[in-house]
C-alpha positions, 0 to 999 in steps of 0.5 A: 487495757486490765481486766477485773473480776468479782466472782461473787457478783459473776461480773467482769469489767474490762478498763478500756484506757489505762487509767479510768480513776482519772477519766471516771465515768459519766454515763453507762449504757446497758446493752441487752442483746437478744443476739448473745442473750446476756447482758453488758454495760458501757461506761462512758466518760464526761466527753464520750469517750468508752472507757470500760465494759462491764459484762455480766454473767461472765462465767458464761461469756467469758473463757475460763482463763481470763476470769483466772478460773480453772476450768 
């Protein structure tokens, strides 16, 4: 698994597979949960396998050490 962050967009993306480029993302499903009060997107390949998760408003929902930021 690989985690990349975009501080300017305040987003984080977790690749579930080792090389997402090979599979690619064929479909994105948005999860807008009232329980979390935030938004996450799940990426699926052509076969319907989960390949990645995008976390929007990442500073709010992720620990600083995950995002590579100091507290």
